[in-house]
C-alpha positions as YAML, in Angstrom:
chain: A
units: angstrom
residues:
- id: 1
  name: UNK
  ca: [2.45, 29.90, -13.76]
- id: 2
  name: UNK
  ca: [0.52, 30.61, -11.03]
- id: 3
  name: UNK
  ca: [-2.42, 29.05, -9.83]
- id: 4
  name: UNK
  ca: [-4.98, 31.70, -11.20]
- id: 5
  name: UNK
  ca: [-3.68, 30.91, -15.00]
- id: 6
  name: UNK
  ca: [-3.41, 26.71, -13.90]
- id: 7
  name: UNK
  ca: [-7.06, 27.25, -12.92]
- id: 8
  name: UNK
  ca: [-8.51, 28.38, -16.02]
- id: 9
  name: UNK
  ca: [-6.73, 26.55, -18.64]
- id: 10
  name: UNK
  ca: [-7.49, 23.60, -16.73]
- id: 11
  name: UNK
  ca: [-11.59, 25.03, -16.42]
- id: 12
  name: UNK
  ca: [-11.65, 24.63, -20.12]
- id: 13
  name: UNK
  ca: [-9.70, 21.33, -20.07]
- id: 14
  name: UNK
  ca: [-12.11, 20.12, -18.11]
- id: 15
  name: UNK
  ca: [-15.05, 21.27, -19.57]
- id: 16
  name: UNK
  ca: [-14.31, 19.60, -23.04]
- id: 17
  name: UNK
  ca: [-13.41, 16.48, -21.01]
- id: 18
  name: UNK
  ca: [-16.22, 16.21, -19.90]
- id: 19
  name: UNK
  ca: [-18.42, 16.72, -23.45]
- id: 20
  name: UNK
  ca: [-15.34, 14.37, -25.27]
- id: 21
  name: UNK
  ca: [-16.35, 12.13, -22.76]
- id: 22
  name: UNK
  ca: [-20.26, 12.32, -22.29]
- id: 23
  name: UNK
  ca: [-19.79, 13.27, -18.89]
- id: 24
  name: UNK
  ca: [-23.08, 14.48, -16.69]
- id: 25
  name: UNK
  ca: [-22.21, 17.65, -15.69]
- id: 26
  name: UNK
  ca: [-25.35, 18.25, -12.86]
- id: 27
  name: UNK
  ca: [-24.01, 14.91, -10.72]
- id: 28
  name: UNK
  ca: [-21.67, 13.22, -9.18]
- id: 29
  name: UNK
  ca: [-18.52, 12.52, -11.75]
- id: 30
  name: UNK
  ca: [-17.28, 8.72, -12.12]
- id: 31
  name: UNK
  ca: [-13.53, 9.31, -12.86]
- id: 32
  name: UNK
  ca: [-12.88, 5.55, -13.23]
- id: 33
  name: UNK
  ca: [-15.42, 5.37, -16.11]
- id: 34
  name: UNK
  ca: [-13.96, 8.22, -17.44]
- id: 35
  name: UNK
  ca: [-10.66, 6.86, -17.57]
- id: 36
  name: UNK
  ca: [-11.91, 3.63, -19.49]
- id: 37
  name: UNK
  ca: [-13.88, 6.06, -21.97]
- id: 38
  name: UNK
  ca: [-10.99, 7.80, -22.67]
- id: 39
  name: UNK
  ca: [-8.78, 4.86, -23.13]
- id: 40
  name: UNK
  ca: [-6.45, 5.11, -20.72]
- id: 41
  name: UNK
  ca: [-5.61, 1.72, -19.31]
- id: 42
  name: UNK
  ca: [-6.01, 1.83, -15.30]
- id: 43
  name: UNK
  ca: [-4.41, -0.18, -12.80]
- id: 44
  name: UNK
  ca: [-4.30, -0.05, -9.04]
- id: 45
  name: UNK
  ca: [-2.22, -1.54, -6.55]
- id: 46
  name: UNK
  ca: [-0.68, -0.68, -3.39]
- id: 47
  name: UNK
  ca: [2.49, 1.87, -3.51]
- id: 48
  name: UNK
  ca: [3.58, 3.18, 0.03]
- id: 49
  name: UNK
  ca: [4.84, 6.16, -1.33]
- id: 50
  name: UNK
  ca: [3.17, 7.40, -4.70]
- id: 51
  name: UNK
  ca: [-0.62, 8.77, -4.98]
- id: 52
  name: UNK
  ca: [-0.35, 7.74, -8.60]
- id: 53
  name: UNK
  ca: [1.75, 7.46, -11.59]
- id: 54
  name: UNK
  ca: [0.70, 8.58, -15.41]
- id: 55
  name: UNK
  ca: [2.30, 7.19, -18.25]
- id: 56
  name: UNK
  ca: [2.04, 9.03, -21.43]
- id: 57
  name: UNK
  ca: [1.44, 7.75, -25.26]
- id: 58
  name: UNK
  ca: [5.71, 8.25, -25.54]
- id: 59
  name: UNK
  ca: [6.22, 5.81, -23.04]
- id: 60
  name: UNK
  ca: [3.79, 3.01, -23.84]
- id: 61
  name: UNK
  ca: [0.82, 4.65, -22.45]
- id: 62
  name: UNK
  ca: [-1.79, 6.21, -22.11]
- id: 63
  name: UNK
  ca: [-2.18, 4.58, -19.07]
- id: 64
  name: UNK
  ca: [-2.28, 5.25, -15.04]
- id: 65
  name: UNK
  ca: [-1.26, 3.67, -11.99]
- id: 66
  name: UNK
  ca: [-2.89, 4.20, -8.83]
- id: 67
  name: UNK
  ca: [-2.53, 3.67, -5.36]
- id: 68
  name: UNK
  ca: [-4.84, 1.21, -3.57]
- id: 69
  name: UNK
  ca: [-4.28, 1.76, -0.29]
- id: 70
  name: UNK
  ca: [-5.68, 5.46, -0.54]
- id: 71
  name: UNK
  ca: [-9.20, 5.47, 0.68]
- id: 72
  name: UNK
  ca: [-11.63, 6.38, -2.15]
- id: 73
  name: UNK
  ca: [-11.57, 9.87, -2.14]
- id: 74
  name: UNK
  ca: [-8.05, 10.81, -2.69]
- id: 75
  name: UNK
  ca: [-7.96, 8.15, -4.93]
- id: 76
  name: UNK
  ca: [-10.86, 8.97, -6.58]
- id: 77
  name: UNK
  ca: [-8.79, 12.94, -6.80]
- id: 78
  name: UNK
  ca: [-5.84, 11.14, -7.96]
- id: 79
  name: UNK
  ca: [-7.34, 9.48, -10.63]
- id: 80
  name: UNK
  ca: [-8.79, 12.72, -11.73]
- id: 81
  name: UNK
  ca: [-5.28, 14.32, -11.69]
- id: 82
  name: UNK
  ca: [-3.89, 11.65, -13.75]
- id: 83
  name: UNK
  ca: [-6.56, 11.84, -16.44]
- id: 84
  name: UNK
  ca: [-5.34, 15.93, -16.37]
- id: 85
  name: UNK
  ca: [-2.22, 14.14, -17.60]
- id: 86
  name: UNK
  ca: [-3.89, 12.81, -20.30]
- id: 87
  name: UNK
  ca: [-6.28, 15.63, -21.50]
- id: 88
  name: UNK
  ca: [-3.63, 18.30, -21.61]
- id: 89
  name: UNK
  ca: [-0.76, 15.97, -23.39]
- id: 90
  name: UNK
  ca: [1.65, 16.03, -20.09]
- id: 91
  name: UNK
  ca: [4.48, 13.84, -19.88]
- id: 92
  name: UNK
  ca: [5.06, 10.76, -18.03]
- id: 93
  name: UNK
  ca: [4.33, 11.98, -14.60]
- id: 94
  name: UNK
  ca: [4.62, 10.33, -10.98]
- id: 95
  name: UNK
  ca: [2.94, 11.69, -8.12]
- id: 96
  name: UNK
  ca: [4.31, 11.27, -4.86]
- id: 97
  name: UNK
  ca: [4.55, 14.04, -2.25]
- id: 98
  name: UNK
  ca: [1.91, 16.78, -3.79]
- id: 99
  name: UNK
  ca: [-0.33, 16.29, -0.90]
- id: 100
  name: UNK
  ca: [-2.53, 19.92, -1.58]
- id: 101
  name: UNK
  ca: [-3.62, 19.50, 1.85]
- id: 102
  name: UNK
  ca: [-0.60, 20.78, 3.26]
- id: 103
  name: UNK
  ca: [1.28, 22.04, 0.46]
- id: 104
  name: UNK
  ca: [-1.54, 23.99, -2.03]
- id: 105
  name: UNK
  ca: [0.02, 27.36, -3.54]
- id: 106
  name: UNK
  ca: [3.45, 26.10, -2.79]
- id: 107
  name: UNK
  ca: [5.60, 28.15, -5.66]
- id: 108
  name: UNK
  ca: [7.39, 24.57, -5.46]
- id: 109
  name: UNK
  ca: [4.87, 22.66, -8.03]
- id: 110
  name: UNK
  ca: [5.61, 22.51, -11.75]
- id: 111
  name: UNK
  ca: [3.35, 23.99, -13.91]
- id: 112
  name: UNK
  ca: [1.87, 20.42, -15.28]
- id: 113
  name: UNK
  ca: [1.66, 19.04, -12.13]
- id: 114
  name: UNK
  ca: [-0.52, 22.89, -11.07]
- id: 115
  name: UNK
  ca: [-2.67, 22.20, -14.16]
- id: 116
  name: UNK
  ca: [-3.11, 18.52, -13.62]
- id: 117
  name: UNK
  ca: [-4.32, 19.41, -9.65]
- id: 118
  name: UNK
  ca: [-6.64, 22.61, -10.64]
- id: 119
  name: UNK
  ca: [-7.93, 19.98, -13.68]
- id: 120
  name: UNK
  ca: [-9.23, 17.28, -10.93]
- id: 121
  name: UNK
  ca: [-11.00, 20.09, -9.19]
- id: 122
  name: UNK
  ca: [-12.86, 21.04, -11.63]
- id: 123
  name: UNK
  ca: [-13.24, 17.83, -13.67]
- id: 124
  name: UNK
  ca: [-14.96, 16.65, -9.93]
- id: 125
  name: UNK
  ca: [-16.44, 19.36, -9.32]
- id: 126
  name: UNK
  ca: [-18.15, 21.06, -12.60]
- id: 127
  name: UNK
  ca: [-20.11, 23.66, -11.37]
- id: 128
  name: UNK
  ca: [-23.89, 22.38, -12.69]
- id: 129
  name: UNK
  ca: [-23.25, 19.26, -10.11]
- id: 130
  name: UNK
  ca: [-21.94, 22.54, -7.39]
- id: 131
  name: UNK
  ca: [-25.36, 24.50, -7.85]
- id: 132
  name: UNK
  ca: [-27.55, 21.27, -8.19]
- id: 133
  name: UNK
  ca: [-25.89, 20.06, -4.48]
- id: 134
  name: UNK
  ca: [-26.32, 23.55, -2.83]
- id: 135
  name: UNK
  ca: [-29.62, 23.71, -3.77]
- id: 136
  name: UNK
  ca: [-30.72, 20.59, -2.14]
- id: 137
  name: UNK
  ca: [-28.73, 20.68, 1.08]
- id: 138
  name: UNK
  ca: [-29.14, 24.95, 1.64]
- id: 139
  name: UNK
  ca: [-31.29, 26.25, -1.07]
- id: 140
  name: UNK
  ca: [-28.31, 27.61, -3.36]
- id: 141
  name: UNK
  ca: [-25.81, 29.34, -0.33]
- id: 142
  name: UNK
  ca: [-23.56, 27.72, 2.00]
- id: 143
  name: UNK
  ca: [-23.69, 28.81, 5.24]
- id: 144
  name: UNK
  ca: [-21.82, 26.74, 7.75]
- id: 145
  name: UNK
  ca: [-18.60, 24.69, 6.87]
- id: 146
  name: UNK
  ca: [-21.46, 21.55, 7.48]
- id: 147
  name: UNK
  ca: [-23.55, 22.40, 3.92]
- id: 148
  name: UNK
  ca: [-19.56, 22.23, 2.46]
- id: 149
  name: UNK
  ca: [-19.11, 18.43, 4.06]
- id: 150
  name: UNK
  ca: [-22.34, 17.59, 2.95]
- id: 151
  name: UNK
  ca: [-21.79, 19.00, -0.58]
- id: 152
  name: UNK
  ca: [-18.39, 17.04, -0.58]
- id: 153
  name: UNK
  ca: [-19.95, 14.06, 0.34]
- id: 154
  name: UNK
  ca: [-22.59, 14.71, -2.73]
- id: 155
  name: UNK
  ca: [-19.39, 14.93, -4.87]
- id: 156
  name: UNK
  ca: [-17.15, 12.68, -3.69]
- id: 157
  name: UNK
  ca: [-14.28, 15.04, -2.91]
- id: 158
  name: UNK
  ca: [-12.54, 16.43, -0.01]
- id: 159
  name: UNK
  ca: [-13.71, 18.47, 2.46]
- id: 160
  name: UNK
  ca: [-10.53, 21.47, 1.52]
- id: 161
  name: UNK
  ca: [-10.92, 20.74, -1.58]
- id: 162
  name: UNK
  ca: [-14.56, 21.64, -2.07]
- id: 163
  name: UNK
  ca: [-13.67, 25.08, 0.23]
- id: 164
  name: UNK
  ca: [-10.99, 25.67, -1.77]
- id: 165
  name: UNK
  ca: [-13.22, 25.37, -5.06]
- id: 166
  name: UNK
  ca: [-16.57, 27.32, -3.72]
- id: 167
  name: UNK
  ca: [-14.22, 30.38, -3.85]
- id: 168
  name: UNK
  ca: [-12.98, 29.13, -7.69]
- id: 169
  name: UNK
  ca: [-16.61, 29.36, -8.27]
- id: 170
  name: UNK
  ca: [-17.01, 32.48, -6.35]
- id: 171
  name: UNK
  ca: [-19.89, 30.98, -4.34]
- id: 172
  name: UNK
  ca: [-17.65, 31.26, -0.97]
- id: 173
  name: UNK
  ca: [-15.79, 34.17, 0.28]
- id: 174
  name: UNK
  ca: [-12.23, 34.50, 1.24]
- id: 175
  name: UNK
  ca: [-12.73, 35.42, 4.81]
- id: 176
  name: UNK
  ca: [-15.49, 32.76, 5.67]
- id: 177
  name: UNK
  ca: [-13.17, 30.03, 3.34]
- id: 178
  name: UNK
  ca: [-9.60, 30.70, 5.15]
- id: 179
  name: UNK
  ca: [-10.99, 30.05, 8.73]
- id: 180
  name: UNK
  ca: [-13.24, 26.84, 7.23]
- id: 181
  name: UNK
  ca: [-10.91, 25.22, 5.44]
- id: 182
  name: UNK
  ca: [-8.52, 24.70, 8.83]
- id: 183
  name: UNK
  ca: [-11.39, 22.58, 10.46]
- id: 184
  name: UNK
  ca: [-10.90, 19.20, 10.35]
- id: 185
  name: UNK
  ca: [-13.51, 17.08, 8.82]
- id: 186
  name: UNK
  ca: [-13.75, 14.74, 11.49]
- id: 187
  name: UNK
  ca: [-15.41, 17.73, 13.83]
- id: 188
  name: UNK
  ca: [-18.05, 17.91, 10.92]
- id: 189
  name: UNK
  ca: [-18.57, 14.72, 10.87]
- id: 190
  name: UNK
  ca: [-19.43, 14.47, 14.86]
- id: 191
  name: UNK
  ca: [-21.20, 17.89, 14.59]
- id: 192
  name: UNK
  ca: [-23.82, 16.06, 12.06]
- id: 193
  name: UNK
  ca: [-23.70, 13.01, 13.83]
- id: 194
  name: UNK
  ca: [-25.01, 14.91, 16.86]
- id: 195
  name: UNK
  ca: [-21.76, 14.14, 18.61]
- id: 196
  name: UNK
  ca: [-22.48, 10.21, 18.52]
- id: 197
  name: UNK
  ca: [-19.34, 8.02, 17.97]
- id: 198
  name: UNK
  ca: [-18.74, 6.99, 14.51]
- id: 199
  name: UNK
  ca: [-17.37, 4.15, 13.08]
- id: 200
  name: UNK
  ca: [-13.41, 4.79, 12.22]
- id: 201
  name: UNK
  ca: [-12.88, 6.84, 9.05]
- id: 202
  name: UNK
  ca: [-16.85, 7.39, 8.35]
- id: 203
  name: UNK
  ca: [-18.49, 9.54, 6.46]
- id: 204
  name: UNK
  ca: [-21.19, 10.83, 7.56]
- id: 205
  name: UNK
  ca: [-24.03, 11.15, 4.50]
- id: 206
  name: UNK
  ca: [-26.86, 13.70, 5.66]
- id: 207
  name: UNK
  ca: [-30.18, 12.82, 3.23]
- id: 208
  name: UNK
  ca: [-32.86, 14.89, 2.82]
- id: 209
  name: UNK
  ca: [-36.56, 14.93, 0.93]
- id: 210
  name: UNK
  ca: [-35.47, 17.31, -1.96]
- id: 211
  name: UNK
  ca: [-33.16, 14.53, -2.99]
- id: 212
  name: UNK
  ca: [-35.70, 12.32, -4.30]
- id: 213
  name: UNK
  ca: [-34.24, 9.70, -6.82]
- id: 214
  name: UNK
  ca: [-30.48, 10.76, -5.65]
- id: 215
  name: UNK
  ca: [-27.95, 8.15, -5.63]
- id: 216
  name: UNK
  ca: [-25.40, 8.24, -2.57]
- id: 217
  name: UNK
  ca: [-22.11, 7.19, -3.06]
- id: 218
  name: UNK
  ca: [-20.75, 5.92, 0.04]
- id: 219
  name: UNK
  ca: [-18.65, 3.08, 1.30]
- id: 220
  name: UNK
  ca: [-18.47, 0.33, 3.93]
- id: 221
  name: UNK
  ca: [-18.42, 2.07, 7.38]
- id: 222
  name: UNK
  ca: [-19.91, 5.28, 6.24]
- id: 223
  name: UNK
  ca: [-22.76, 6.33, 8.34]
- id: 224
  name: UNK
  ca: [-26.47, 7.61, 6.41]
- id: 225
  name: UNK
  ca: [-28.29, 9.92, 8.43]
- id: 226
  name: UNK
  ca: [-32.16, 11.11, 8.17]
- id: 227
  name: UNK
  ca: [-33.19, 14.48, 10.47]
- id: 228
  name: UNK
  ca: [-36.90, 14.95, 10.61]
- id: 229
  name: UNK
  ca: [-40.15, 14.72, 12.55]
- id: 230
  name: UNK
  ca: [-40.71, 11.00, 13.27]
- id: 231
  name: UNK
  ca: [-37.86, 10.01, 10.22]
- id: 232
  name: UNK
  ca: [-37.45, 7.00, 9.68]
- id: 233
  name: UNK
  ca: [-35.88, 4.36, 6.82]
- id: 234
  name: UNK
  ca: [-38.25, 1.75, 5.13]
- id: 235
  name: UNK
  ca: [-37.16, -1.72, 5.07]
- id: 236
  name: UNK
  ca: [-33.51, -1.63, 4.72]
- id: 237
  name: UNK
  ca: [-31.99, -3.49, 1.91]
- id: 238
  name: UNK
  ca: [-28.82, -6.13, 1.99]
- id: 239
  name: UNK
  ca: [-25.44, -3.75, 2.86]
- id: 240
  name: UNK
  ca: [-27.17, -1.65, 5.27]
- id: 241
  name: UNK
  ca: [-27.58, -1.86, 8.92]
- id: 242
  name: UNK
  ca: [-29.22, 0.17, 11.52]
- id: 243
  name: UNK
  ca: [-26.99, 2.11, 13.18]
- id: 244
  name: UNK
  ca: [-28.20, 2.17, 16.91]
- id: 245
  name: UNK
  ca: [-25.40, 4.73, 18.46]
- id: 246
  name: UNK
  ca: [-26.91, 6.92, 16.93]
- id: 247
  name: UNK
  ca: [-29.05, 7.12, 20.55]
- id: 248
  name: UNK
  ca: [-26.13, 8.69, 21.79]
- id: 249
  name: UNK
  ca: [-26.89, 11.75, 19.92]
- id: 250
  name: UNK
  ca: [-28.09, 14.60, 21.74]
- id: 251
  name: UNK
  ca: [-31.12, 15.01, 19.32]
- id: 252
  name: UNK
  ca: [-31.70, 10.85, 18.14]
- id: 253
  name: UNK
  ca: [-32.05, 10.60, 14.25]
- id: 254
  name: UNK
  ca: [-32.34, 7.36, 12.19]
- id: 255
  name: UNK
  ca: [-29.41, 6.09, 10.76]
- id: 256
  name: UNK
  ca: [-27.80, 3.37, 8.80]
- id: 257
  name: UNK
  ca: [-24.41, 2.17, 8.05]
- id: 258
  name: UNK
  ca: [-22.74, 0.45, 5.09]
- id: 259
  name: UNK
  ca: [-21.69, -3.13, 5.08]
- id: 260
  name: UNK
  ca: [-19.35, -4.84, 3.32]
- id: 261
  name: UNK
  ca: [-22.32, -6.76, 2.15]
- id: 262
  name: UNK
  ca: [-23.34, -3.65, -0.29]
- id: 263
  name: UNK
  ca: [-22.69, -4.53, -3.85]
- id: 264
  name: UNK
  ca: [-25.11, -4.03, -6.23]
- id: 265
  name: UNK
  ca: [-27.51, -0.22, -5.88]
- id: 266
  name: UNK
  ca: [-29.83, -0.47, -3.26]
- id: 267
  name: UNK
  ca: [-33.08, 1.20, -2.68]
- id: 268
  name: UNK
  ca: [-33.40, 3.13, 0.38]
- id: 269
  name: UNK
  ca: [-36.77, 4.74, 0.79]
- id: 270
  name: UNK
  ca: [-36.62, 7.89, 3.58]
- id: 271
  name: UNK
  ca: [-39.86, 8.94, 5.52]
- id: 272
  name: UNK
  ca: [-40.52, 11.09, 7.95]
- id: 273
  name: UNK
  ca: [-43.90, 13.02, 9.48]
- id: 274
  name: UNK
  ca: [-42.99, 16.07, 7.59]
- id: 275
  name: UNK
  ca: [-42.78, 14.75, 4.07]
- id: 276
  name: UNK
  ca: [-45.08, 14.69, 2.18]
- id: 277
  name: UNK
  ca: [-44.76, 10.60, 0.93]
- id: 278
  name: UNK
  ca: [-41.13, 8.62, 0.85]
- id: 279
  name: UNK
  ca: [-38.54, 9.39, -0.90]
- id: 280
  name: UNK
  ca: [-36.30, 6.89, -2.95]
- id: 281
  name: UNK
  ca: [-32.90, 6.76, -3.30]
- id: 282
  name: UNK
  ca: [-30.33, 4.59, -4.77]
- id: 283
  name: UNK
  ca: [-27.14, 4.23, -2.69]
- id: 284
  name: UNK
  ca: [-24.15, 3.07, -4.44]
- id: 285
  name: UNK
  ca: [-21.10, 1.18, -2.92]
- id: 286
  name: UNK
  ca: [-17.98, 3.29, -4.17]
- id: 287
  name: UNK
  ca: [-14.35, 1.80, -3.01]
- id: 288
  name: UNK
  ca: [-11.77, 2.30, -3.76]
- id: 289
  name: UNK
  ca: [-10.27, 0.29, -7.02]
- id: 290
  name: UNK
  ca: [-7.34, -2.12, -7.16]
- id: 291
  name: UNK
  ca: [-6.23, -4.68, -9.69]
- id: 292
  name: UNK
  ca: [-6.87, -3.58, -13.85]
- id: 293
  name: UNK
  ca: [-9.86, -1.69, -15.05]
- id: 294
  name: UNK
  ca: [-11.32, -4.67, -16.81]
- id: 295
  name: UNK
  ca: [-12.46, -5.81, -13.26]
- id: 296
  name: UNK
  ca: [-13.62, -2.07, -11.97]
- id: 297
  name: UNK
  ca: [-17.33, -1.18, -11.22]
- id: 298
  name: UNK
  ca: [-18.32, 1.47, -13.06]
...
């Protein structure tokens, strides 16, 4: 099976999963909640050699075991991959060295792994959510790799995976996708932060006035940035701390960093002189899951 066939199968399976699991296809997809809804037992623990494991009903499943040591983006992708095994009625599978960033397109991928991997992309990045995000970020069409990075932050996906999926959706041509895919996300984070030194492994979330009422899914250490004439945050809720290193940027901006104190969703108001009114947004902590799914936040 080639990747084109795998994606055709996965696209249909993901759309059916969205329907059956009651998922809003216009916004960020909560894959951990989807596992619960699908009645797939979820567990997570640190595993040095595995991304995840799917246990089929034939092996006392359905259940998934995720690596709790993964960052949230990789864990979300792994969870969606394992859900793909379940929705596609695959056998028990242990996913170890199938790293899409390194081996995408490698012919050694088994057919079931190809379709589960493609399912993860279509499940986490449904076309309506992609289009809504691009509309907020760049009026519908990405013209720079920074636009794709920002879309990945809205969807909770990897930068490289988002570049590839935009090609699948025919929203990005190969002439741009190929060089963009080779750009390190660290370079894009630095670009969006104006060259200011970022916390280690921090993601950068750029907030804009078209995101009124939008949910920002961020983990501790992530930086929230707002550009614009007179840009400023209202009073920062518990769990958000003003990021003073933003003053190091070539063009200073307003920024806050997410702290470990953020547990419940927090409402943040963003203001700017050229915006008509304050823009409220909700910041939701999205951290890697550990333990059993009964204690996982939705």
